C-alpha positions in Angstrom: 3.6 -30.9 -22.5 1.5 -31.6 -25.6 0.5 -29.1 -28.4 -3.0 -28.5 -27.3 -1.8 -27.7 -23.6 0.9 -25.2 -25.0 -1.8 -23.5 -27.1 -4.1 -23.6 -24.2 -1.4 -22.0 -21.9 -0.4 -19.4 -24.6 -4.3 -18.4 -25.2 -4.4 -18.0 -21.2 -1.5 -15.9 -21.2 -2.8 -13.5 -23.7 -6.1 -13.4 -22.0 -4.5 -12.3 -18.9 -2.5 -9.8 -20.7 -5.6 -8.2 -22.1 -7.4 -8.4 -18.5 -4.7 -6.7 -17.0 -4.6 -3.9 -19.9 -8.5 -3.3 -19.4 -7.9 -2.3 -16.0 -4.8 -0.1 -17.4 -2.0 -2.2 -16.0 0.8 -2.7 -18.7 1.4 -6.2 -19.3 3.3 -8.4 -21.6 3.6 -12.2 -22.2 7.4 -13.5 -21.6 7.3 -16.4 -23.8 10.1 -15.0 -26.1 12.3 -14.3 -22.9 11.7 -17.6 -21.3 13.1 -19.1 -24.6 16.3 -17.4 -24.1 18.7 -19.8 -22.6 20.7 -17.0 -21.0 17.6 -15.2 -19.7 16.1 -15.6 -16.1 12.6 -14.7 -16.8 10.3 -17.4 -15.2 6.9 -15.4 -15.0 4.2 -16.4 -17.9 3.4 -12.8 -17.8 5.0 -9.6 -16.6 3.3 -6.8 -15.5 5.8 -3.8 -16.3 5.3 -1.6 -13.2 5.2 -4.4 -10.8 8.5 -5.9 -11.3 8.5 -7.6 -7.9 5.6 -9.8 -8.7 6.1 -13.5 -10.2 3.1 -14.0 -12.2 2.3 -17.9 -13.0 -1.0 -18.1 -15.3 -2.8 -21.6 -15.5 -5.8 -22.6 -17.7 -6.0 -26.2 -16.1 -8.9 -28.5 -15.6 -6.8 -30.9 -13.4 -4.1 -29.2 -11.6 -4.8 -28.2 -7.9 -4.6 -24.5 -7.0 -2.1 -25.8 -4.2 0.2 -27.6 -6.9 -0.1 -24.1 -9.2 1.2 -22.1 -6.1 3.8 -24.5 -5.2 5.1 -24.2 -8.6 4.9 -20.2 -8.6 6.7 -20.4 -5.3 9.7 -22.7 -6.6 10.0 -20.4 -9.8 9.8 -17.0 -8.1 13.0 -15.3 -7.1 13.5 -14.6 -3.3 12.6 -11.2 -4.0 9.5 -11.6 -5.6 6.1 -12.0 -4.6 4.1 -15.1 -6.4 0.9 -14.6 -7.9 -1.2 -17.4 -9.4 -3.6 -16.1 -11.8 -5.9 -19.3 -13.1 -9.1 -20.6 -14.6 -11.0 -23.7 -15.1 -12.6 -24.3 -18.8 -16.0 -21.8 -19.0 -15.1 -20.0 -15.5 -13.9 -16.8 -14.6 -10.5 -15.9 -13.7 -9.2 -16.1 -10.2 -6.1 -15.0 -8.2 -4.3 -16.5 -5.6 -1.7 -14.5 -3.7 -0.2 -15.0 -0.3 -1.7 -13.4 2.9 1.1 -10.9 3.2 0.7 -9.7 -0.1 -3.1 -9.3 0.2 -3.0 -7.3 3.4 -0.3 -5.1 1.9 -2.6 -4.3 -0.8 -5.4 -3.5 1.5 -3.1 -1.3 3.5 -1.7 0.5 0.3 -5.3 1.1 -0.8 -6.2 3.0 2.3 -3.2 5.2 2.3 
């Protein structure tokens, strides 16, 4: 991965943390945790009150959303739900989640 791509990825992660914080969701980047060779953290961003989510952040103009989801599914722990937060240049952020998680969220919102 080139320096420009790493910088773009890191900036995307910071953007998602700011976005989450704007909705009162406590979030942090995990780059320092991923760099630890003994660590098990694979999420790009962690939502502190939702440890069951594996958050994959992508700012990418070429990778397909399917490829992003495949990577998140491969990297997540079996007890985690994969969430891909992504955007193309000059576009709004999007979120891709499984139908199971989507409907679970709807049910919880009604309760």
